[in-house]
Structures are given as structure tokens and as C-alpha cells.
C-alpha positions as CSV (number, residue, x, y, z in Angstrom):
1,M,-12.5,-10.7,-53.4
2,N,-12.0,-7.5,-51.4
3,K,-10.6,-7.9,-47.9
4,Q,-11.5,-4.9,-45.8
5,K,-10.0,-4.2,-42.4
6,K,-12.3,-4.6,-39.5
7,S,-13.6,-1.3,-38.0
8,K,-13.1,-0.5,-34.4
9,M,-16.7,-1.3,-33.7
10,E,-16.4,-4.8,-35.1
11,W,-13.3,-5.4,-32.9
12,F,-15.2,-4.2,-29.8
13,I,-18.0,-6.5,-30.6
14,I,-15.7,-9.5,-31.2
15,I,-13.6,-8.9,-28.1
16,G,-16.8,-8.2,-26.0
17,L,-18.3,-11.5,-27.1
18,I,-15.1,-13.4,-26.4
19,L,-14.9,-11.9,-22.9
20,R,-18.6,-12.6,-22.2
21,F,-18.5,-16.2,-23.3
22,G,-15.1,-16.8,-21.6
23,S,-16.3,-15.4,-18.3
24,V,-19.5,-17.4,-18.4
25,W,-17.5,-20.6,-19.2
26,L,-15.0,-19.9,-16.3
27,L,-17.7,-19.1,-13.8
28,A,-19.7,-22.2,-14.7
29,H,-16.7,-24.5,-14.4
30,W,-15.6,-22.9,-11.1
31,N,-19.1,-23.3,-9.7
32,L,-19.2,-27.0,-10.8
33,S,-15.8,-27.7,-9.3
34,R,-17.1,-26.5,-5.9
35,Q,-20.1,-28.8,-5.9
36,P,-20.0,-32.0,-3.9
37,P,-19.4,-35.1,-5.9
38,H,-22.9,-36.5,-6.0
39,H,-22.0,-39.0,-8.7
40,K,-19.3,-40.6,-6.7
41,G,-20.0,-43.7,-4.7
42,P,-18.0,-46.2,-2.6
43,G,-14.9,-47.4,-4.5
44,S,-14.7,-44.3,-6.6
45,V,-11.6,-42.1,-6.7
46,G,-12.1,-39.2,-4.3
47,Y,-15.1,-40.7,-2.4
48,E,-15.2,-39.6,1.2
49,E,-16.8,-42.1,3.6
50,P,-19.6,-40.3,5.5
51,T,-19.1,-40.2,9.2
52,P,-22.1,-40.8,11.5
53,P,-23.1,-38.1,13.9
54,S,-21.1,-38.2,17.2
55,D,-24.3,-38.5,19.4
56,L,-25.1,-41.9,17.8
57,I,-21.6,-43.2,18.5
58,N,-21.6,-42.3,22.2
59,K,-24.9,-44.1,23.1
């Protein structure tokens, strides 16, 4: 079996694909980390109790 060295074009394609998929993965996870925790309810770790508007409290 002959093992040929990869040409520069093959390396550019490989590195380009790695960078593209890596950046998409990082951007997707960064975006998800900034979303509010809709799946969390009372009793869950990190759940923040909603506060009623101040105009309802002062009546």
C-alpha cells in the first residue's frame, strides 16, 4: 500500500473544515448558554424565583 503525503490543497481543505465545524460548534454552545433556562422549574438547581411587578405589590 502506497502512502502518499497530503498535498497543500488537501491540508487547506482539512484545516478549513475543522475550523468551520469548530466555530459553528462554539457559536451554538455559546448561544445556548445565554438562553434562559426554560426547562428549570421550582426546586431545580439554578432556578430563580420570578418577582411580581412592583405596581402589584404597592396596591
